[in-house]
N, C-alpha and C positions, 0 to 999 in steps of 0.2 A: 430451477433457473430457466428451463425450456418454457415453462408456463408463463414466467415473467416476460421473457423475450416475445412470446406469442402475444401476450397482452399488450405490450408496447407497439407491436406491429398492427394489431387490430385497432388500437386507439387512433392510428393515423389512417385507417381504412374506412371506406364507406360500404364495404361488402356486407350484405345483409344475410349471409348464410348463417345457419345455426351451428354454434361451436360448443365443444365441451367446456366445462368449467375451467377457468384460468385462475391462478393464484392471485395475481394482481397485474396492473398495467404500470406504465411509466409514471403515473400520477400518484403513486402510493404515498409519497411524502406529503404532497399537497392535500390528499384526502385525509391523512393522519392529522395534519394541522387543522383542517376544517371539521374533523370528527365525523365526516360523512363522505360518501362517494360524490365526486364533483365531475366525473367523466361525462362529456356530452355525447359520447357514443353509446347508444342504447344497448347494442349487442354486447359490448364490453361490460357495461354496468350490470346487465341482467345475469351475465355468466361469471361475475367476479366473486370469488370466495371471500376476498378481503372486505368487500362491501357488506357481506353478511356478518362478518366479524364486527365491523364498525357499528352496524345496527344493533348488535348485541352488547355494545360497550367495550369491545376488545380492540385496543389500539396497540400496534406493535412497533411503530416508528415515531421518531421525533420527540419533542418535549411533552407531548400528550400521551406517550406510551404509558401503559399501566404501571410498569416497573421503573419508570424514569424518576430518578431522585433529583428534584430541583435544587435541593441543598447541596448535593454533590456537584452538580453542574456549576452552581455559583462558586463553589470552592475552586473548580477548575478555571473559571473565568478570572477569579482573583489571582490565582497562581500564574495564569498567563500574563496578566497585567503587571506582575512583579518581575517578569523575566528581563534579563539584560537585552540590549539591542542585538547582540550577536546570537543570543539564545532564540529570540523572536525570529530573526532572519533564518536561522537554521531550521526551526520548527515549521515556519511558514513554507519553506522550500520543501521539506519532507511531506507535509500535508498536501501541498499542491501536487506533488509527484504521485502520492498514493491515491488521492481522491480524483485527480483530474487527468494526469498524464497516463498512468497505468493502474487503474482501479482494480484490475483482476489479479494484480501481483500481491503476494503476501509478504515477501522478504526481498530486500535489495541491498547490495553492497554500497557502502558510503565511505568516503574518505574520512578518516578519524579526525575528530576535533574534541577538545574538552567539553564543548557544549553538548555533544552526544551523551556524555556521562551524566551531566546535570539534568538534562531533559529526561533521561531514563530514570534517574532517582526520583524525579517529581511525577512520574507516571504518565508522561506524554507519549513516550515511545519505548520500545525495547531495543537495546543496543548491546551487542555482545560480539566477542571474537570467535569466529568459526574457521579455524585453520583448514580443516578438511574441505570445507565448502570453497574456500578461496583457491586452494590448490587444484581441486577438481575442475574449477571453472577456468583457471588461467595457466595451467601447467604447459599446455601446448605453446602458448606465446613465448614462455621462457625458453623452451627447448628449441623452437624455431629461431629465436633471436641469437641463441648461443651455439647454433650449428650442431646441436646434439643429434639431429636427424641423420647426420652422415655416418653415425655409428652403425656397425654391422654385427648381427642382424638387426633390422629396424623393428622395434615393437610396434604393433598396429593398434593396440588398445590403450586407453588413457591410464589404466592402473599401472602398467609398467613404466609409462612416462612419468607418473607421479613418483614412483619409486626411484627412478633415475634422478629426478629433480631433487628430492629430499636428500639422497645420498651424495649428491654432487657438492652441495655447500649448505649445510644445515644452518649455520649462523646467519648467512645471508637470507635464507628463506624465512627464518624466524623474525628477522628485522623487517623484511618486506611485508609480510602478512599483517604485522602490527599497524601498518598504515591504513588498514581497513576495519570496518565493523559491519556486521550484518544488522540491518535496521528493519524493524517491523512495528506495527501499531498494536498495542496491548488489547486483546480481545475483551477483557473485563471492563475496559474504559472506552471502548470503541464508540459507543453511542454518544458519550459526552464529548469525545474528541471530534466526532462528526458534526455535532451541533456547534462546537467551538469554531470549526473550520467554516461552517456556513454563516455564523454570526460575525466573525472577526477576520479570519485569515483570507478567505476567498474574496472579500470585498476590496482588498487592496489591488494595486496595479498588477496585471498578469506578469508572471515570471517568464523570462526567456528560457525556454526548455533547454537550449544548448548550453546555458550557463549553470545548469543544475550541477552540484558537486557530487553527483552519483558517478559510479565507475562502471562504464560499459566495456571498453576494450583497452585496458591499460597495457603499456609496454612493460612486459615482465622482464626487466633487465636491471643489472646492478646500477646503472646510471640513474635509475629512478629513486634510489635510496638516498 
């Protein structure tokens, strides 16, 4: 990753120092599509390991990748076109979030909807209920809202807080956490989903980030149920 970041920085630089080899620069997708290095920065091009791979017929990214199945991608496209309006809206929102808003994040909590189940079944996303993750992330909110911090002695670590939370009202906790799902993009289909996003989803009007149905800081209270 450091080599890629350095390559991206060099791509924008006119510095003519001699650098060690870099893995690739920010143009790796465009170079993959062109099947050759297209960088105008001579220093970057000369020191790019990926350029050497391309010259040897090794393509790692995009539709020209050696192990990219065009048939499988076409199946994804057809499946995408057959989705309901709500499924498309949900998937577009998720892809926008993971590819544009927070591309370094692998898993995010999402408010549950039936569309998450259907998209997961069709291989577009992973959607699952992770109770421990939800409690670990939001137990402080619940305790603060319910004045449990007034208890003496006050536990200072999250684990005792979670224990207090679960023991206080198990039925409520179970009902609350079912409002969420942990969502991620399936690694085995990521290259096809990435191309789908580039060809279809990201060409639509930009989403308002504030309207994304992801859950950042929920109010962990009974009134939310």
